[in-house]
N, C-alpha and C positions, 0 to 999 in steps of 0.2 A: 363554439357560440355560447357566450356567457347567458344564463338563464337564471337571474337573481330571483329568489323567492323568500318569502318571510313567513315564519311560522312561530311556535311557542315550545316550551319544555314541557313534556308530559310528566317525566319521573326523573329524578337523580338517583342513580343506583348506590352510590356512597357519597356522602357529604364531602368526605376529604378525598375522594376518587375522581379520576377524570373521565368517567362515562356516563352520559346522560342519554335520555330517550326523548326525541323531538317528534312533533306532529305538525302536519301541513306544509312541509317545505318541498315535497316531491323532488327527491334528490336521486343521483346515480351513485353507485359505489364509488368511494375514494373522492367525493366532492369535498371541497374545503367549506366549513361553515365558521360563523362567527356566533358565539353563544354568550347569552346574558348582555346585561347592560354595559359591562367593560369590553365586550366583543372579543371573548377568549377564542383562540384559533383552535379548530379541531377538523377532524376528517371522518367522514361517514364509513364506518366498518361493518355495518350490518343493516339489512332492510328486512323487517318482519311485518308483513301485512302494511298497514298505513303508518306504522311507527318506524323511526329511523334512529339506529344506534350511532352516536358521535362519539369518538375518541377525541377528547380534548388535550391539548398539548401543554396545559398549565393546570395548577390546582385550582379545583372547582368549589372551594369552600365559599359559602354564601350564595351559590347558585340554588335557585328554587323552582318549583314547578310554576308555570305561567310566564317566566321569563322569556323575552325575545330570542329567537333564533334566526340568523339570516344565511341562506345557502347561497353561495357565490355562483354556483353552476359550473365551476372549474375544479379539475383535480389538483392535487398539490403539485406546485410547479416552481422551478427555479428560473431566475433571471439570468440569461446568459449573453455577457457582453463585456466591454472595457471595465476594468474595476475589480475583476475577480482575483487577480494576482495580488499578493501580498495582503489579501483579506483574511479576517478571522470571524467565522460565522458559527451560529449555534446549529442544531440539527435541522432546522427548517429555514435556513439561509437568512436569518437576522444577523446583522453584523453587530458582534459583541462591543466594539468600541462605541458605536452609535447609541447602543442600548445602554452602556454606562452613562454616557452623556445625558440621556434622557431620564434615567431613574437612579443613578448612583451605583455602588458596588454591588447591590443586590437587584435582580431585574423584577420590576413590577409586573403585575398581571395586565394583560391586555394592550401591551405596547405593540405596535405595528411599524417596522421601519423597513423600507424597500431594501432588498439585497444589493442594489447598485446605487451609487451615489447620483443624485438627480441634478446637483448643482455643478459637479466638475465637468469642465469642457475637455474634449479630446480631439486632436488633430487628425482628422480623416482624410486619407488619400485615396482618391478612387482609382482602381486599375481597370475599370470598364467604362464606357461612354454611352451617351444617348443614342438609342437605336439598337444596341447590343441585346441578344437574346440571352436570358439567364434562367435557370431553374433552381429548385431547392438544393441547397448544399453548395451552390457556387460561391466563390469569393468574389466580392464587389469592390473591395477596397482594405486598407490596412490602418491600424492604429498603433503607435509605438507605446505599448502599455508600461512596460518597465524597461530596464536597461537591457535585460536578457530576453524578453519576449515580445515579439511582434504579433499583435493581435489581429487576425484576419477576420473581416466582417463577413458573416455567411447570409445568404439568403436562406430563411427558415426553411427546413427540409420538406415540409408539406406542400410547398408552392410549386404548381406545374410551370411548364416552360411559358416564360412572359417576356414582353419586350420593355427595355427600359424607355420611359418618355421623359424623365428628368433624373439628373443626378447632379450632387452639389460637392463642392470642394471646400474645406475650412474648418473652424473649430466648432464642435457641437456637443450638447449634453446627450445623454443617452436617450432622451425622450424627443429629440429633434428628428425631423424627417431628413434623411440623407439621400433617399432616392424614391422614385414613383414609378409603378409598372403600368403596363397599359390596361389593365382591369381596374385601376384606381387604387391598388394596395400602396399604402406607405411604407417604405422600409425604414427602420430606425437602427441605431448602432447596437441595440439588443433585441432579443426575442425570448419568450417564455417556452418552457418544455416541461411536460409532466414527468415527475422524477421516477415513477414506476414503470415507464415505458422507454425501452431501449431505442436508441438514435439509430437511424437507418444507415446502411453502407451498401457498397455495390457487391463486394465479394470478401470472404474471410481467406487470409493467406497463411501459409504453413509456417509454423514457428523456427525459423532457420538461423535467427540472429540472437546472440545471448544479450540479456541485461547485465552488463558488467557492474558489479556492486562494489569492487574493490576489497571484499572479504575473501581470503584465501579458501577457507572450507566451502564457501558457497560457490565461487566461479570455477574452482578446479574440480571439486569432489561432487558437488550437487548443484549444478548450474540451473538457472531459469532463464526462459526465452522471453525476447520482447513479444508482449501479448500473451505472456503465459500466467498461471496462476501457482501460488505457493501458499503453504500454511506453516505457522511456526507454533506448535502447540508446546506448552510446558508449564511446570507448577509455579507458584509464586516464588520470586527471587531468582530464577534460572536465567534471566536476562531477555525476555521477549521484547520489552520495550527498548532497552538499549540496542538490541539487533536491529529493530525497525527504525530507530533514529539514525543508525549507520546506514541503512538502506536509503533512507531519505535524504541524507547528507551526500552520499557518494554514488548512487547509482546513476548511470549515464542516460537518464530519461531527461527530455526537455523540461517538463512540468512534473511536480510532486503534489499530489493530494493527499494530506494527512488527516485522517479521521479518528479523533479520539472519542470512541464510541463506549460509554460507561466507565472509562478508567478515571482514576484519581486526578483530582484537579491539579496537584503539584506536578504530575507528569506533563500535563499540558502546558503547565507554566514553565517548565523546563525547556520544552520545545519553543515556547514563544520567546523566552529569554536567549536561547542559544542560536537559533536560526538567523536572526538579524546580525549576529556577530560572525557567523561562519562564512567562510569564503569558498564560492564555488571553485573546484579545482580547475574546471575546464576555461572559466571567463575571469576568474579574479574578482567577481563581484559577490555581493552577499547573496547567500542562498534564498532568502526571503524574495529575491527578485523573480523566482521562478515557482514560488510556493503558494498554495491554497490551504488554509487550515480550517478544520470543521471541529468544533468540540461540543460534545454533548456528555459531560462528565457524570459521575455517579451521583451528585447531588442536584442534577438538572432532570427536567421531566423525562419519566421513562418513555411515554409514548413517542416524543419527539426523538428519542434515541433509536427507535425502531426506523424512523424516517431518515435518520442522518447517513446511513450507508448508502441509501438511494440518492440523496442529495450529492454526496460525494461523487458517485459513479457517473452521474449524469453530468456534472461539471467535467469530469475526465473525459467522457464521450465527446463533449463539446470540443475540447482542445484536440482531441484525436481528430476530428473532423476537419481540423486545420492542417493536418499532416504531421502533428506532433507526436513524439512517443511520451506517454504519460505513465507514471507508476502511482498506485494507490496503496497506502499503508492504513489498514483498518485495525485499530487496537482498542477493543478487541471484539471479535465476532461472538465470543461467548456471552458478552454483555448484550449484544444485539439480541442473541436468541433469547436471553432471560427476559429482555423487554416483550418479545413476542409470546412468551409463555404466561407473562403477567397479563398482556391484553386477551390473549385467549382464554385465561382463566376468567377474567370479567364478563366474557362473553358467554360464559358457561358451555364452551365447547368440549366435546369429547377428548380428554387428554390422552397423549401417546406416551412413549417411554419417558420416565422420570418427570412426568408433568408437562413435557414439552408438546406443542401442538402437533397433531399428526402430520401436518403439511411442513413441518420443520425441513426435511430434505429437499422438497420442491423449492422452498424459498431461498435456502442456501445455494442451490444449483441455479437459481435464476440470477442470484446475485454474481456468482463466478462465471456463469456463461456470457456475461456483458463484457468480459475481458476479451482480448484478441488482437491480433495483427490484421489490419483490414485495408482494403482500397476503398478510400472515402468517396463520397457523391460528387467531389470536385476533381477526382481523379489522383489526388495525393495518397501516399501510404503513411498511415498512423498507427499507433498501438495504444492499448491500456493493459498495463500488467498489474494484476492483483495480488498483494501480500497480506493475508489475513493472520493476525495472532489469535490463538485459541487458548483459553485459561481453564482447562480442565480442573475441577475440583480435586485437590491432593495429587495432581499429575496423573490422572487416571485417563489413560488414552482410550479406554474401552466405553467412555460416556458418550450420549448421542450426538453432541454438537461435533465433537473431535472425530467420531467415526463417519457422520455424514459429509464432513468436510473433505475427509480422506477419499472418500468415493469419487470425488469431482476434481480436486486439484491434481496437478501433475508432479507437484514438488513437495516433499515432506521434510522439514528441518526440525528433527525432534530434539527439543531441549531435555537435558538430563540434570535432575537436582544433585546427583553424585559428582558430576564433572563440576558444577557450580561450587559445590562444598569444598572441592580441590582446588578453586580459584583457577580452573581451566576455562577461559572464555575465548570465543563464543563457546557456550556449553552445549553444543551441537553433537549428538551422539552419532558418531560416523558409522556405527553397525546398524542403527535402526533408521536412519535417514535415507532417502532415495530421491532421484530425479529421473523422470521419464523422457527429459529432453537430452540426455547425454549423447545419445546416437544421432539425433538430428542436429545438434550443435557441433559434433565432433569436426565435420568438414570445415565449419567457420574457424574454429581454433587452430586446426592444421594448416589453413591457408593464411591466417592472419597473425599467429603466434609463433608455432613450430610444428613440423610435420610429425615430430613423435609425441605431441601432446597426449593423444589418447593412450598410447602404449606406456607414457610415464604415469598417466593417473591410475592405470590398471595395475601397475606394479605397486604403486604406493597403497592402493586398496587391498591388494593381496597380502602385504607385509602386515598391515594393521588387522587383517582377518586372521592371519597365522599367530599374530601376537595374542588375540583374544582366545584362540585355542589353547596356546601355551599357559596363558594365566591360570587356567584350572589346575594344571600340574604345579606351577610355581607356587599356588597358594596351599597346595598339599605337601609339598617336599622341598620347597625352596628353589631359587634359580641356580644355586651351585650344583644340584644334581642333573641340571640339563647338559647335553652334549655342547662343546664350545661353539659350534655353529649355531645352535638355537639360541645360546646367550647372546652371540653376537646379533643374530635377528632381533631379539628384544631391545638391544641397544639401538639399533637403526630404528625401530618402531618409535622408540622413546624420542628420537631426533625428529622423526616425522611430526610426532604429536606437539613436542615442545617449540621446535623451531618453525614449523610450517603452519600446523592447525591451530595453535595459539596465537591470538592477534589481540594488540592492546588498543581498545576503542579511543583511549584519551592520550595516546602518544602522538606527537606531532608528525612523525615518519611512518610509523606502523599503523595508524589508523585506516590509511588507504594503501592498498598494494595493486599495482597495475598488473595486466595478465603477463606482461612479460617478465616482471619481477617475480610473480608466482611461479612461472616457468623456471626461471634461473634458480630460485632457491630449491625447488623440487629436484631439479636437475642436479644441483650441487650436492644434495643429499644422496641421490642414486650414485654419484660418482665416488662419495665418500664410503658408501656400502661396498662398491667394487674395490676401493682401496683395503678396506677392513678385511674382506674375505681373501684377498690376495696376500695380504700380511699373514693371516692365518695359515694359508696353504704353504707359506715360506718358513713356517715354524715359529712364528712370533706368539708369545704368551698372551692369553685372552685378556688378562688384567692390564697388560702393557698396552693392548689395543684400545680397550675401553677408556683408560686414563691417559690416553695419548696427549701431549701438550698441543695446543691450538684448538680444542674442541670448544673451549669457552668462548674464543674470539669467533669461532664459525657461528655459535648460537647467537652472538650479538651483532652480527653483520646485517640483520634484517632491520636494525634500529639506525642504520647509517644512511645519510642521503646518497653517498657514493657506495652503495651496497656491493657493487661488482668489485671494486678495489678491496673492500673489506673481505669478501669471500674469497678472492684470489690469494690474498695474504695468509689467511687462516688455512686454506687448502695447501699452499706451499709449506708452511709450518708443519702440518700433520704429515704430508708426504716425506720431508726431511727426517721427522722423527721416527718414521715407520721404514723408510728405504735408504735414508742417508742421502737422498737426491738433492 
């Protein structure tokens, strides 16, 4: 229930800063307020006696004691309905193209634009009829929002069981009434939901289906489940953003929500320019047809940056409630945590480690806990998978944001500056990374790809681990001092690294690798390993095996459309050179 009240500003903490003290507005925590004559948007972040602390989402220059403050009586909420797909929002769901039209390239203060277009009409097709009973979360009809997304119109979750007395068919704006319930409630194509409150569901389901990303080191070595959580920490230049772009492009989620949280503006520009041109591999349509972008870059308000991740995950939960699989890319949660640190400092709260607020761990946990594969209120199954990039200063994984993230997420993709310097991309360190979903997803892979998937993965990891152990000896005395069998193992490990783990994000064929192709490549490397050791047993010289003709063709096979034929031809060439077959 909206309870609007009007008061005045008592103090401004910093003329250039966005924290003000208001009097006489009778708020609740997290109520949205409009501050000053320009109506700057803010949020209640503290209550001290009769005084109210308001975090303003814009620059407060010129705001002075005595200026008007209006409390809307409502928490920060997003508008959920047709028009979300293909949209580009700031951290508090203001559409950036509409802001540009209103104020030019630089956003003026105090501009308020609704999250959903009020003039556009949508063709609504009801799937329920007059006299039917409905309750919160039920689907009452559909709108074809884009070529890839059928938008299911939901009854707002907090409505109890009611009977439909009227329902209409035709073209409507989001503000038009499409149905009426027996208690007089009018349903529209959209409804609002508070961003800091998780949307309800019936039950959470076990994570037994993988989120296929098309990236070999992720899918095979360290898989993430649909409804799972993953973190990509790494230093500057190690490939966090490119890896997240790859996940957004190729993961088999129905909807992608990409949150540019405190990152550089040119990185979001790259997303904006690339995504409309990229073709979705499953449908052949532009990737933007199933994407929502939220940008609160490093030169945009810090306070709104803190809200941007909640805006993103609320939109994701809304599509999950329709029965869709949604993946969220948050780039980067370190900048989000820095926004919390700045707000906490302004509130003069007791700081925790490295100046971050004492509640950093609980806030990070609250965010990631909203992920999951669930049975929705309407009986569908949907999921929200969260992948958060972390930018630890200097690549130091012991800093608070990384450590608190690792306590919560189930998958850790550790980016390594040394691998990036060697031009090995994705620069994910296979010895530091882990996935706690390997055992729960093993059954899916063995049923849908190959029965020996788990065994093959374990063999590859053992070879890489053995290589790491031998490298210490190699650095001391050189590889020539090793026994021939160990030199051969190092060569097989090199093939796993360069042929399998390395993947070229900008190559038209290698950018995406299906689970079947991943299995075929790794299986071929295992067969090559068996051939090499068989040749060694038969007395072939180690140098003759390592430099065998056909190995270069084998390495290039992954770049071919018809990779199976290329692999087979290379294997035949190697077999003939080693055994004369």
